[in-house]
PDBQT receptor file of N, H, CA, C and O in Angstrom, charges set to zero:
ATOM      1  N   MET A   1     105.433 120.787 109.912  1.00  0.00    +0.000 N 
ATOM      2  CA  MET A   1     106.386 120.910 108.752  1.00  0.00    +0.000 C 
ATOM      3  C   MET A   1     106.085 120.036 107.851  1.00  0.00    +0.000 C 
ATOM      4  O   MET A   1     106.083 118.899 108.325  1.00  0.00    +0.000 OA
ATOM      5  N   SER A   2     105.792 120.090 106.591  1.00  0.00    +0.000 N 
ATOM      6  H   SER A   2     105.794 121.013 106.206  1.00  0.00    +0.000 HD
ATOM      7  CA  SER A   2     105.459 119.062 105.504  1.00  0.00    +0.000 C 
ATOM      8  C   SER A   2     106.821 118.327 105.076  1.00  0.00    +0.000 C 
ATOM      9  O   SER A   2     107.922 118.868 105.173  1.00  0.00    +0.000 OA
ATOM     10  N   LEU A   3     106.606 117.003 104.581  1.00  0.00    +0.000 N 
ATOM     11  H   LEU A   3     105.711 116.564 104.503  1.00  0.00    +0.000 HD
ATOM     12  CA  LEU A   3     107.664 116.431 104.033  1.00  0.00    +0.000 C 
ATOM     13  C   LEU A   3     108.611 117.278 103.042  1.00  0.00    +0.000 C 
ATOM     14  O   LEU A   3     109.841 117.241 103.081  1.00  0.00    +0.000 OA
ATOM     15  N   ARG A   4     107.916 117.976 102.231  1.00  0.00    +0.000 N 
ATOM     16  H   ARG A   4     106.917 118.006 102.199  1.00  0.00    +0.000 HD
ATOM     17  CA  ARG A   4     108.728 118.758 101.239  1.00  0.00    +0.000 C 
ATOM     18  C   ARG A   4     109.523 119.830 101.902  1.00  0.00    +0.000 C 
ATOM     19  O   ARG A   4     110.639 120.095 101.456  1.00  0.00    +0.000 OA
ATOM     20  N   GLU A   5     109.015 120.502 102.984  1.00  0.00    +0.000 N 
ATOM     21  H   GLU A   5     108.108 120.286 103.346  1.00  0.00    +0.000 HD
ATOM     22  CA  GLU A   5     109.861 121.541 103.743  1.00  0.00    +0.000 C 
ATOM     23  C   GLU A   5     110.935 120.760 104.418  1.00  0.00    +0.000 C 
ATOM     24  O   GLU A   5     112.087 121.194 104.440  1.00  0.00    +0.000 OA
ATOM     25  N   GLU A   6     110.601 119.595 104.984  1.00  0.00    +0.000 N 
ATOM     26  H   GLU A   6     109.665 119.243 104.966  1.00  0.00    +0.000 HD
ATOM     27  CA  GLU A   6     111.780 118.972 105.794  1.00  0.00    +0.000 C 
ATOM     28  C   GLU A   6     112.798 118.526 104.886  1.00  0.00    +0.000 C 
ATOM     29  O   GLU A   6     113.952 118.467 105.310  1.00  0.00    +0.000 OA
ATOM     30  N   LEU A   7     112.512 118.162 103.550  1.00  0.00    +0.000 N 
ATOM     31  H   LEU A   7     111.575 118.210 103.206  1.00  0.00    +0.000 HD
ATOM     32  CA  LEU A   7     113.486 117.626 102.591  1.00  0.00    +0.000 C 
ATOM     33  C   LEU A   7     114.291 118.802 102.121  1.00  0.00    +0.000 C 
ATOM     34  O   LEU A   7     115.464 118.624 101.790  1.00  0.00    +0.000 OA
ATOM     35  N   GLN A   8     113.712 120.058 102.065  1.00  0.00    +0.000 N 
ATOM     36  H   GLN A   8     112.760 120.203 102.334  1.00  0.00    +0.000 HD
ATOM     37  CA  GLN A   8     114.389 121.197 101.640  1.00  0.00    +0.000 C 
ATOM     38  C   GLN A   8     115.335 121.645 102.699  1.00  0.00    +0.000 C 
ATOM     39  O   GLN A   8     116.491 121.972 102.430  1.00  0.00    +0.000 OA
ATOM     40  N   SER A   9     114.868 121.658 103.840  1.00  0.00    +0.000 N 
ATOM     41  H   SER A   9     113.929 121.392 104.058  1.00  0.00    +0.000 HD
ATOM     42  CA  SER A   9     115.651 121.950 104.980  1.00  0.00    +0.000 C 
ATOM     43  C   SER A   9     116.926 121.062 105.005  1.00  0.00    +0.000 C 
ATOM     44  O   SER A   9     118.049 121.566 105.042  1.00  0.00    +0.000 OA
ATOM     45  N   THR A  10     116.707 119.688 104.982  1.00  0.00    +0.000 N 
ATOM     46  H   THR A  10     115.796 119.279 104.951  1.00  0.00    +0.000 HD
ATOM     47  CA  THR A  10     117.821 118.818 105.111  1.00  0.00    +0.000 C 
ATOM     48  C   THR A  10     118.671 118.824 103.911  1.00  0.00    +0.000 C 
ATOM     49  O   THR A  10     119.877 118.676 104.107  1.00  0.00    +0.000 OA
ATOM     50  N   ILE A  11     118.262 118.968 102.726  1.00  0.00    +0.000 N 
ATOM     51  H   ILE A  11     117.282 119.089 102.567  1.00  0.00    +0.000 HD
ATOM     52  CA  ILE A  11     119.128 119.360 101.537  1.00  0.00    +0.000 C 
ATOM     53  C   ILE A  11     119.962 120.562 101.816  1.00  0.00    +0.000 C 
ATOM     54  O   ILE A  11     121.166 120.533 101.560  1.00  0.00    +0.000 OA
ATOM     55  N   ASN A  12     119.444 121.529 102.282  1.00  0.00    +0.000 N 
ATOM     56  H   ASN A  12     118.467 121.553 102.490  1.00  0.00    +0.000 HD
ATOM     57  CA  ASN A  12     120.040 122.830 102.613  1.00  0.00    +0.000 C 
ATOM     58  C   ASN A  12     120.983 122.710 103.653  1.00  0.00    +0.000 C 
ATOM     59  O   ASN A  12     122.077 123.245 103.472  1.00  0.00    +0.000 OA
ATOM     60  N   ARG A  13     120.752 122.061 104.800  1.00  0.00    +0.000 N 
ATOM     61  H   ARG A  13     119.863 121.627 104.948  1.00  0.00    +0.000 HD
ATOM     62  CA  ARG A  13     121.565 121.759 105.901  1.00  0.00    +0.000 C 
ATOM     63  C   ARG A  13     122.779 121.038 105.578  1.00  0.00    +0.000 C 
ATOM     64  O   ARG A  13     123.869 121.374 106.040  1.00  0.00    +0.000 OA
ATOM     65  N   HIS A  14     122.611 120.011 104.761  1.00  0.00    +0.000 N 
ATOM     66  H   HIS A  14     121.726 119.738 104.385  1.00  0.00    +0.000 HD
ATOM     67  CA  HIS A  14     123.870 119.176 104.151  1.00  0.00    +0.000 C 
ATOM     68  C   HIS A  14     124.382 119.665 102.736  1.00  0.00    +0.000 C 
ATOM     69  O   HIS A  14     125.050 118.938 102.001  1.00  0.00    +0.000 OA
ATOM     70  N   SER A  15     124.017 120.942 102.422  1.00  0.00    +0.000 N 
ATOM     71  H   SER A  15     123.474 121.532 103.019  1.00  0.00    +0.000 HD
ATOM     72  CA  SER A  15     124.558 121.417 101.162  1.00  0.00    +0.000 C 
ATOM     73  C   SER A  15     124.509 120.563 100.093  1.00  0.00    +0.000 C 
ATOM     74  O   SER A  15     125.433 120.554  99.280  1.00  0.00    +0.000 OA
ATOM     75  N   ALA A  16     123.452 119.763  99.969  1.00  0.00    +0.000 N 
ATOM     76  H   ALA A  16     122.701 119.770 100.629  1.00  0.00    +0.000 HD
ATOM     77  CA  ALA A  16     123.385 118.657  99.076  1.00  0.00    +0.000 C 
ATOM     78  C   ALA A  16     122.949 119.161  97.597  1.00  0.00    +0.000 C 
ATOM     79  O   ALA A  16     122.913 118.430  96.608  1.00  0.00    +0.000 OA
ATOM     80  N   GLU A  17     122.655 120.407  97.620  1.00  0.00    +0.000 N 
ATOM     81  H   GLU A  17     122.684 121.001  98.424  1.00  0.00    +0.000 HD
ATOM     82  CA  GLU A  17     122.145 121.056  96.278  1.00  0.00    +0.000 C 
ATOM     83  C   GLU A  17     123.456 121.575  95.377  1.00  0.00    +0.000 C 
ATOM     84  O   GLU A  17     123.311 122.003  94.232  1.00  0.00    +0.000 OA
ATOM     85  N   HIS A  18     124.630 121.490  95.979  1.00  0.00    +0.000 N 
ATOM     86  H   HIS A  18     124.748 121.142  96.909  1.00  0.00    +0.000 HD
ATOM     87  CA  HIS A  18     125.820 121.945  95.332  1.00  0.00    +0.000 C 
ATOM     88  C   HIS A  18     126.271 121.184  94.174  1.00  0.00    +0.000 C 
ATOM     89  O   HIS A  18     126.880 121.700  93.237  1.00  0.00    +0.000 OA
ATOM     90  N   GLY A  19     125.931 119.817  94.259  1.00  0.00    +0.000 N 
ATOM     91  H   GLY A  19     125.436 119.398  95.020  1.00  0.00    +0.000 HD
ATOM     92  CA  GLY A  19     126.349 118.852  93.168  1.00  0.00    +0.000 C 
ATOM     93  C   GLY A  19     125.711 119.353  91.747  1.00  0.00    +0.000 C 
ATOM     94  O   GLY A  19     126.373 119.435  90.712  1.00  0.00    +0.000 OA
ATOM     95  N   SER A  20     124.576 119.615  91.836  1.00  0.00    +0.000 N 
ATOM     96  H   SER A  20     124.038 119.548  92.676  1.00  0.00    +0.000 HD
ATOM     97  CA  SER A  20     123.718 120.071  90.595  1.00  0.00    +0.000 C 
ATOM     98  C   SER A  20     123.662 121.497  90.579  1.00  0.00    +0.000 C 
ATOM     99  O   SER A  20     123.271 121.963  89.509  1.00  0.00    +0.000 OA
ATOM    100  N   ASN A  21     123.951 122.329  91.490  1.00  0.00    +0.000 N 
ATOM    101  H   ASN A  21     124.268 121.951  92.359  1.00  0.00    +0.000 HD
ATOM    102  CA  ASN A  21     123.735 123.757  91.424  1.00  0.00    +0.000 C 
ATOM    103  C   ASN A  21     122.219 124.132  91.351  1.00  0.00    +0.000 C 
ATOM    104  O   ASN A  21     121.848 125.139  90.748  1.00  0.00    +0.000 OA
ATOM    105  N   THR A  22     121.437 123.363  91.929  1.00  0.00    +0.000 N 
ATOM    106  H   THR A  22     121.739 122.545  92.418  1.00  0.00    +0.000 HD
ATOM    107  CA  THR A  22     119.994 123.488  91.791  1.00  0.00    +0.000 C 
ATOM    108  C   THR A  22     119.424 123.862  93.269  1.00  0.00    +0.000 C 
ATOM    109  O   THR A  22     119.772 123.247  94.277  1.00  0.00    +0.000 OA
ATOM    110  N   PRO A  23     118.527 124.922  93.271  1.00  0.00    +0.000 N 
ATOM    111  CA  PRO A  23     118.035 125.380  94.631  1.00  0.00    +0.000 C 
ATOM    112  C   PRO A  23     117.288 124.139  95.334  1.00  0.00    +0.000 C 
ATOM    113  O   PRO A  23     116.570 123.329  94.748  1.00  0.00    +0.000 OA
ATOM    114  N   ASP A  24     117.590 124.150  96.661  1.00  0.00    +0.000 N 
ATOM    115  H   ASP A  24     118.173 124.808  97.137  1.00  0.00    +0.000 HD
ATOM    116  CA  ASP A  24     117.127 123.069  97.439  1.00  0.00    +0.000 C 
ATOM    117  C   ASP A  24     115.476 123.005  97.389  1.00  0.00    +0.000 C 
ATOM    118  O   ASP A  24     114.898 121.926  97.522  1.00  0.00    +0.000 OA
ATOM    119  N   PHE A  25     114.854 124.083  97.215  1.00  0.00    +0.000 N 
ATOM    120  H   PHE A  25     115.323 124.959  97.108  1.00  0.00    +0.000 HD
ATOM    121  CA  PHE A  25     113.209 123.915  97.113  1.00  0.00    +0.000 C 
ATOM    122  C   PHE A  25     112.934 123.087  95.777  1.00  0.00    +0.000 C 
ATOM    123  O   PHE A  25     112.058 122.225  95.701  1.00  0.00    +0.000 OA
ATOM    124  N   ILE A  26     113.756 123.435  94.768  1.00  0.00    +0.000 N 
ATOM    125  H   ILE A  26     114.468 124.134  94.829  1.00  0.00    +0.000 HD
ATOM    126  CA  ILE A  26     113.433 122.546  93.450  1.00  0.00    +0.000 C 
ATOM    127  C   ILE A  26     113.703 121.112  93.601  1.00  0.00    +0.000 C 
ATOM    128  O   ILE A  26     113.014 120.263  93.036  1.00  0.00    +0.000 OA
ATOM    129  N   LEU A  27     114.791 120.809  94.429  1.00  0.00    +0.000 N 
ATOM    130  H   LEU A  27     115.350 121.499  94.889  1.00  0.00    +0.000 HD
ATOM    131  CA  LEU A  27     115.207 119.347  94.627  1.00  0.00    +0.000 C 
ATOM    132  C   LEU A  27     114.043 118.767  95.493  1.00  0.00    +0.000 C 
ATOM    133  O   LEU A  27     113.496 117.720  95.146  1.00  0.00    +0.000 OA
ATOM    134  N   ALA A  28     113.691 119.386  96.531  1.00  0.00    +0.000 N 
ATOM    135  H   ALA A  28     114.136 120.236  96.814  1.00  0.00    +0.000 HD
ATOM    136  CA  ALA A  28     112.605 118.952  97.412  1.00  0.00    +0.000 C 
ATOM    137  C   ALA A  28     111.360 118.611  96.694  1.00  0.00    +0.000 C 
ATOM    138  O   ALA A  28     110.828 117.513  96.856  1.00  0.00    +0.000 OA
ATOM    139  N   GLN A  29     110.850 119.562  95.861  1.00  0.00    +0.000 N 
ATOM    140  H   GLN A  29     111.282 120.454  95.729  1.00  0.00    +0.000 HD
ATOM    141  CA  GLN A  29     109.728 119.271  94.912  1.00  0.00    +0.000 C 
ATOM    142  C   GLN A  29     109.805 117.933  94.089  1.00  0.00    +0.000 C 
ATOM    143  O   GLN A  29     108.934 117.065  94.044  1.00  0.00    +0.000 OA
ATOM    144  N   TYR A  30     111.052 117.938  93.431  1.00  0.00    +0.000 N 
ATOM    145  H   TYR A  30     111.760 118.643  93.468  1.00  0.00    +0.000 HD
ATOM    146  CA  TYR A  30     111.345 116.801  92.613  1.00  0.00    +0.000 C 
ATOM    147  C   TYR A  30     111.237 115.509  93.438  1.00  0.00    +0.000 C 
ATOM    148  O   TYR A  30     110.524 114.584  93.050  1.00  0.00    +0.000 OA
ATOM    149  N   LEU A  31     111.885 115.453  94.478  1.00  0.00    +0.000 N 
ATOM    150  H   LEU A  31     112.464 116.204  94.793  1.00  0.00    +0.000 HD
ATOM    151  CA  LEU A  31     111.782 114.332  95.300  1.00  0.00    +0.000 C 
ATOM    152  C   LEU A  31     110.265 113.867  95.750  1.00  0.00    +0.000 C 
ATOM    153  O   LEU A  31     109.847 112.712  95.678  1.00  0.00    +0.000 OA
ATOM    154  N   THR A  32     109.617 114.874  96.172  1.00  0.00    +0.000 N 
ATOM    155  H   THR A  32     109.957 115.813  96.230  1.00  0.00    +0.000 HD
ATOM    156  CA  THR A  32     108.278 114.541  96.468  1.00  0.00    +0.000 C 
ATOM    157  C   THR A  32     107.438 114.141  95.352  1.00  0.00    +0.000 C 
ATOM    158  O   THR A  32     106.507 113.347  95.485  1.00  0.00    +0.000 OA
ATOM    159  N   SER A  33     107.763 114.687  94.255  1.00  0.00    +0.000 N 
ATOM    160  H   SER A  33     108.520 115.331  94.147  1.00  0.00    +0.000 HD
ATOM    161  CA  SER A  33     107.018 114.196  92.853  1.00  0.00    +0.000 C 
ATOM    162  C   SER A  33     107.470 112.953  92.518  1.00  0.00    +0.000 C 
ATOM    163  O   SER A  33     106.652 112.241  91.934  1.00  0.00    +0.000 OA
ATOM    164  N   CYS A  34     108.627 112.470  92.745  1.00  0.00    +0.000 N 
ATOM    165  H   CYS A  34     109.291 113.048  93.219  1.00  0.00    +0.000 HD
ATOM    166  CA  CYS A  34     109.050 111.162  92.434  1.00  0.00    +0.000 C 
ATOM    167  C   CYS A  34     108.388 110.144  93.272  1.00  0.00    +0.000 C 
ATOM    168  O   CYS A  34     108.058 109.066  92.777  1.00  0.00    +0.000 OA
ATOM    169  N   LEU A  35     108.153 110.454  94.642  1.00  0.00    +0.000 N 
ATOM    170  H   LEU A  35     108.421 111.330  95.044  1.00  0.00    +0.000 HD
ATOM    171  CA  LEU A  35     107.331 109.478  95.627  1.00  0.00    +0.000 C 
ATOM    172  C   LEU A  35     105.980 109.429  95.004  1.00  0.00    +0.000 C 
ATOM    173  O   LEU A  35     105.441 108.331  94.867  1.00  0.00    +0.000 OA
ATOM    174  N   ALA A  36     105.294 110.681  94.555  1.00  0.00    +0.000 N 
ATOM    175  H   ALA A  36     105.733 111.574  94.666  1.00  0.00    +0.000 HD
ATOM    176  CA  ALA A  36     103.910 110.499  94.117  1.00  0.00    +0.000 C 
ATOM    177  C   ALA A  36     103.776 109.678  92.840  1.00  0.00    +0.000 C 
ATOM    178  O   ALA A  36     102.802 108.956  92.624  1.00  0.00    +0.000 OA
ATOM    179  N   ALA A  37     104.779 109.819  92.027  1.00  0.00    +0.000 N 
ATOM    180  H   ALA A  37     105.570 110.405  92.203  1.00  0.00    +0.000 HD
ATOM    181  CA  ALA A  37     104.851 109.138  90.720  1.00  0.00    +0.000 C 
ATOM    182  C   ALA A  37     104.903 107.632  90.949  1.00  0.00    +0.000 C 
ATOM    183  O   ALA A  37     104.198 106.852  90.309  1.00  0.00    +0.000 OA
ATOM    184  N   PHE A  38     105.892 107.206  92.024  1.00  0.00    +0.000 N 
ATOM    185  H   PHE A  38     106.465 107.840  92.543  1.00  0.00    +0.000 HD
ATOM    186  CA  PHE A  38     106.063 105.960  92.314  1.00  0.00    +0.000 C 
ATOM    187  C   PHE A  38     104.726 105.252  92.872  1.00  0.00    +0.000 C 
ATOM    188  O   PHE A  38     104.333 104.163  92.454  1.00  0.00    +0.000 OA
ATOM    189  N   ASP A  39     104.154 105.920  93.753  1.00  0.00    +0.000 N 
ATOM    190  H   ASP A  39     104.474 106.804  94.092  1.00  0.00    +0.000 HD
ATOM    191  CA  ASP A  39     102.851 105.464  94.388  1.00  0.00    +0.000 C 
ATOM    192  C   ASP A  39     101.813 105.120  93.101  1.00  0.00    +0.000 C 
ATOM    193  O   ASP A  39     101.207 104.050  93.027  1.00  0.00    +0.000 OA
ATOM    194  N   GLU A  40     101.717 106.076  92.212  1.00  0.00    +0.000 N 
ATOM    195  H   GLU A  40     102.209 106.945  92.271  1.00  0.00    +0.000 HD
ATOM    196  CA  GLU A  40     100.893 106.054  90.962  1.00  0.00    +0.000 C 
ATOM    197  C   GLU A  40     101.316 104.715  90.242  1.00  0.00    +0.000 C 
ATOM    198  O   GLU A  40     100.445 103.879  90.002  1.00  0.00    +0.000 OA
ATOM    199  N   ALA A  41     102.640 104.489  89.890  1.00  0.00    +0.000 N 
ATOM    200  H   ALA A  41     103.347 105.169  90.085  1.00  0.00    +0.000 HD
ATOM    201  CA  ALA A  41     103.083 103.549  89.310  1.00  0.00    +0.000 C 
ATOM    202  C   ALA A  41     102.820 101.958  90.129  1.00  0.00    +0.000 C 
ATOM    203  O   ALA A  41     102.623 100.924  89.490  1.00  0.00    +0.000 OA
ATOM    204  N   VAL A  42     102.857 102.013  91.377  1.00  0.00    +0.000 N 
ATOM    205  H   VAL A  42     103.017 102.853  91.896  1.00  0.00    +0.000 HD
ATOM    206  CA  VAL A  42     102.594 100.784  92.116  1.00  0.00    +0.000 C 
ATOM    207  C   VAL A  42     100.995 100.477  92.013  1.00  0.00    +0.000 C 
ATOM    208  O   VAL A  42     100.552  99.336  91.879  1.00  0.00    +0.000 OA
ATOM    209  N   ASN A  43     100.186 101.657  92.093  1.00  0.00    +0.000 N 
ATOM    210  H   ASN A  43     100.546 102.583  92.201  1.00  0.00    +0.000 HD
ATOM    211  CA  ASN A  43      98.690 101.300  91.946  1.00  0.00    +0.000 C 
ATOM    212  C   ASN A  43      98.347 100.751  90.619  1.00  0.00    +0.000 C 
ATOM    213  O   ASN A  43      97.525  99.843  90.503  1.00  0.00    +0.000 OA
ATOM    214  N   ALA A  44      99.071 101.381  89.432  1.00  0.00    +0.000 N 
ATOM    215  H   ALA A  44      99.739 102.119  89.526  1.00  0.00    +0.000 HD
ATOM    216  CA  ALA A  44      98.861 100.878  88.106  1.00  0.00    +0.000 C 
ATOM    217  C   ALA A  44      99.216  99.351  87.927  1.00  0.00    +0.000 C 
ATOM    218  O   ALA A  44      98.490  98.552  87.335  1.00  0.00    +0.000 OA
ATOM    219  N   ARG A  45     100.445  99.045  88.524  1.00  0.00    +0.000 N 
ATOM    220  H   ARG A  45     101.035  99.695  89.005  1.00  0.00    +0.000 HD
ATOM    221  CA  ARG A  45     100.971  97.614  88.495  1.00  0.00    +0.000 C 
ATOM    222  C   ARG A  45      99.860  96.693  89.349  1.00  0.00    +0.000 C 
ATOM    223  O   ARG A  45      99.511  95.614  88.870  1.00  0.00    +0.000 OA
ATOM    224  N   GLU A  46      99.404  97.080  90.424  1.00  0.00    +0.000 N 
ATOM    225  H   GLU A  46      99.688  97.956  90.813  1.00  0.00    +0.000 HD
ATOM    226  CA  GLU A  46      98.422  96.276  91.178  1.00  0.00    +0.000 C 
ATOM    227  C   GLU A  46      97.187  96.158  90.371  1.00  0.00    +0.000 C 
ATOM    228  O   GLU A  46      96.645  95.059  90.252  1.00  0.00    +0.000 OA
ATOM    229  N   LYS A  47      96.696  97.248  89.795  1.00  0.00    +0.000 N 
ATOM    230  H   LYS A  47      97.136  98.141  89.892  1.00  0.00    +0.000 HD
ATOM    231  CA  LYS A  47      95.394  97.197  88.922  1.00  0.00    +0.000 C 
ATOM    232  C   LYS A  47      95.640  96.202  87.756  1.00  0.00    +0.000 C 
ATOM    233  O   LYS A  47      94.732  95.433  87.440  1.00  0.00    +0.000 OA
ATOM    234  N   TRP A  48      96.792  96.183  87.125  1.00  0.00    +0.000 N 
ATOM    235  H   TRP A  48      97.530  96.807  87.382  1.00  0.00    +0.000 HD
ATOM    236  CA  TRP A  48      97.068  95.264  85.849  1.00  0.00    +0.000 C 
ATOM    237  C   TRP A  48      97.169  93.903  86.255  1.00  0.00    +0.000 C 
ATOM    238  O   TRP A  48      96.872  93.007  85.465  1.00  0.00    +0.000 OA
ATOM    239  N   TYR A  49      97.632  93.618  87.630  1.00  0.00    +0.000 N 
ATOM    240  H   TYR A  49      97.874  94.346  88.272  1.00  0.00    +0.000 HD
ATOM    241  CA  TYR A  49      97.485  92.187  88.104  1.00  0.00    +0.000 C 
ATOM    242  C   TYR A  49      96.253  91.732  88.700  1.00  0.00    +0.000 C 
ATOM    243  O   TYR A  49      96.071  90.595  89.137  1.00  0.00    +0.000 OA
ATOM    244  N   GLY A  50      95.299  92.808  88.695  1.00  0.00    +0.000 N 
ATOM    245  H   GLY A  50      95.447  93.731  88.340  1.00  0.00    +0.000 HD
ATOM    246  CA  GLY A  50      93.915  92.329  89.261  1.00  0.00    +0.000 C 
ATOM    247  C   GLY A  50      93.943  92.507  90.776  1.00  0.00    +0.000 C 
ATOM    248  O   GLY A  50      93.070  91.927  91.422  1.00  0.00    +0.000 OA
ATOM    249  N   ARG A  51      94.863  93.257  91.419  1.00  0.00    +0.000 N 
ATOM    250  H   ARG A  51      95.571  93.729  90.894  1.00  0.00    +0.000 HD
ATOM    251  CA  ARG A  51      94.741  93.341  92.709  1.00  0.00    +0.000 C 
ATOM    252  C   ARG A  51      94.399  94.599  93.208  1.00  0.00    +0.000 C 
ATOM    253  O   ARG A  51      94.498  95.583  92.475  1.00  0.00    +0.000 OA
ATOM    254  N   GLU A  52      93.987  94.701  94.428  1.00  0.00    +0.000 N 
ATOM    255  H   GLU A  52      93.907  93.902  95.024  1.00  0.00    +0.000 HD
ATOM    256  CA  GLU A  52      93.671  96.069  95.190  1.00  0.00    +0.000 C 
ATOM    257  C   GLU A  52      94.850  96.964  95.037  1.00  0.00    +0.000 C 
ATOM    258  O   GLU A  52      95.981  96.477  95.057  1.00  0.00    +0.000 OA
ATOM    259  N   PRO A  53      94.659  98.239  94.887  1.00  0.00    +0.000 N 
ATOM    260  CA  PRO A  53      95.484  99.236  95.040  1.00  0.00    +0.000 C 
ATOM    261  C   PRO A  53      96.254  99.269  96.406  1.00  0.00    +0.000 C 
ATOM    262  O   PRO A  53      95.590  99.156  97.436  1.00  0.00    +0.000 OA
ATOM    263  N   ARG A  54      97.706  99.428  96.481  1.00  0.00    +0.000 N 
ATOM    264  H   ARG A  54      98.245  99.521  95.644  1.00  0.00    +0.000 HD
ATOM    265  CA  ARG A  54      98.170  99.510  97.618  1.00  0.00    +0.000 C 
ATOM    266  C   ARG A  54      98.016 100.863  98.371  1.00  0.00    +0.000 C 
ATOM    267  O   ARG A  54      98.020 100.918  99.601  1.00  0.00    +0.000 OA
ATOM    268  N   PHE A  55      97.872 102.018  97.519  1.00  0.00    +0.000 N 
ATOM    269  H   PHE A  55      97.869 101.974  96.520  1.00  0.00    +0.000 HD
ATOM    270  CA  PHE A  55      97.712 103.269  98.056  1.00  0.00    +0.000 C 
ATOM    271  C   PHE A  55      96.212 103.753  97.452  1.00  0.00    +0.000 C 
ATOM    272  O   PHE A  55      96.086 104.437  96.436  1.00  0.00    +0.000 OA
ATOM    273  N   PRO A  56      95.196 103.302  98.213  1.00  0.00    +0.000 N 
ATOM    274  CA  PRO A  56      93.869 103.617  97.381  1.00  0.00    +0.000 C 
ATOM    275  C   PRO A  56      93.444 105.084  97.738  1.00  0.00    +0.000 C 
ATOM    276  O   PRO A  56      92.411 105.575  97.283  1.00  0.00    +0.000 OA
ATOM    277  N   TYR A  57      94.222 105.701  98.505  1.00  0.00    +0.000 N 
ATOM    278  H   TYR A  57      95.061 105.303  98.875  1.00  0.00    +0.000 HD
ATOM    279  CA  TYR A  57      93.701 107.083  98.846  1.00  0.00    +0.000 C 
ATOM    280  C   TYR A  57      94.480 108.055  98.193  1.00  0.00    +0.000 C 
ATOM    281  O   TYR A  57      94.419 109.209  98.617  1.00  0.00    +0.000 OA
ATOM    282  N   GLY A  58      95.216 107.783  97.215  1.00  0.00    +0.000 N 
ATOM    283  H   GLY A  58      95.265 106.845  96.871  1.00  0.00    +0.000 HD
ATOM    284  CA  GLY A  58      96.129 108.634  96.354  1.00  0.00    +0.000 C 
ATOM    285  C   GLY A  58      97.589 108.522  96.816  1.00  0.00    +0.000 C 
ATOM    286  O   GLY A  58      97.980 107.502  97.384  1.00  0.00    +0.000 OA
ATOM    287  N   PRO A  59      98.364 109.525  96.585  1.00  0.00    +0.000 N 
ATOM    288  CA  PRO A  59      99.817 109.536  96.968  1.00  0.00    +0.000 C 
ATOM    289  C   PRO A  59      99.930 109.258  98.440  1.00  0.00    +0.000 C 
ATOM    290  O   PRO A  59      98.941 109.087  99.152  1.00  0.00    +0.000 OA
ATOM    291  N   GLY A  60     101.134 109.219  98.859  1.00  0.00    +0.000 N 
ATOM    292  H   GLY A  60     101.938 109.357  98.280  1.00  0.00    +0.000 HD
ATOM    293  CA  GLY A  60     101.479 109.026 100.217  1.00  0.00    +0.000 C 
ATOM    294  C   GLY A  60     101.041 110.008 101.257  1.00  0.00    +0.000 C 
ATOM    295  O   GLY A  60     100.336 110.954 100.905  1.00  0.00    +0.000 OA
ATOM    296  N   PRO A  61     101.415 109.859 102.573  1.00  0.00    +0.000 N 
ATOM    297  CA  PRO A  61     100.834 110.805 103.599  1.00  0.00    +0.000 C 
ATOM    298  C   PRO A  61     101.668 112.140 103.509  1.00  0.00    +0.000 C 
ATOM    299  O   PRO A  61     102.105 112.662 104.535  1.00  0.00    +0.000 OA
ATOM    300  N   PHE A  62     101.860 112.630 102.374  1.00  0.00    +0.000 N 
ATOM    301  H   PHE A  62     101.505 112.206 101.541  1.00  0.00    +0.000 HD
ATOM    302  CA  PHE A  62     102.415 113.857 102.336  1.00  0.00    +0.000 C 
ATOM    303  C   PHE A  62     101.921 114.665 101.250  1.00  0.00    +0.000 C 
ATOM    304  O   PHE A  62     101.514 114.138 100.215  1.00  0.00    +0.000 OA
ATOM    305  N   GLU A  63     101.932 115.986 101.432  1.00  0.00    +0.000 N 
ATOM    306  H   GLU A  63     102.262 116.415 102.273  1.00  0.00    +0.000 HD
ATOM    307  CA  GLU A  63     101.261 116.891 100.468  1.00  0.00    +0.000 C 
ATOM    308  C   GLU A  63     102.243 117.193  99.153  1.00  0.00    +0.000 C 
ATOM    309  O   GLU A  63     103.395 117.597  99.314  1.00  0.00    +0.000 OA
ATOM    310  N   VAL A  64     101.753 116.991  98.036  1.00  0.00    +0.000 N 
ATOM    311  H   VAL A  64     100.818 116.663  97.905  1.00  0.00    +0.000 HD
ATOM    312  CA  VAL A  64     102.359 117.161  96.760  1.00  0.00    +0.000 C 
ATOM    313  C   VAL A  64     101.751 118.295  96.023  1.00  0.00    +0.000 C 
ATOM    314  O   VAL A  64     100.657 118.173  95.470  1.00  0.00    +0.000 OA
ATOM    315  N   SER A  65     102.503 119.503  96.001  1.00  0.00    +0.000 N 
ATOM    316  H   SER A  65     103.391 119.602  96.449  1.00  0.00    +0.000 HD
ATOM    317  CA  SER A  65     102.073 120.569  95.087  1.00  0.00    +0.000 C 
ATOM    318  C   SER A  65     102.708 120.548  93.816  1.00  0.00    +0.000 C 
ATOM    319  O   SER A  65     103.937 120.510  93.748  1.00  0.00    +0.000 OA
ATOM    320  N   ARG A  66     101.935 120.571  92.725  1.00  0.00    +0.000 N 
ATOM    321  H   ARG A  66     100.937 120.602  92.780  1.00  0.00    +0.000 HD
ATOM    322  CA  ARG A  66     102.533 120.520  91.330  1.00  0.00    +0.000 C 
ATOM    323  C   ARG A  66     102.426 121.879  90.705  1.00  0.00    +0.000 C 
ATOM    324  O   ARG A  66     102.851 122.069  89.565  1.00  0.00    +0.000 OA
TER     325      ARG A  66
């Protein structure tokens, strides 16, 4: 099971989508996209400081489908 699928299941199990009335699969995609964007921002920061990227192989160890 992928991270996105696990998030979707957890959001659904806890009815966490009720606050925004947004389907759990959309919230799960949003959260994995946030993680990927953060990885990209950290790499940009490290590059700006002249350091090696912290995530040299792209986003974290989860699949992000856009």
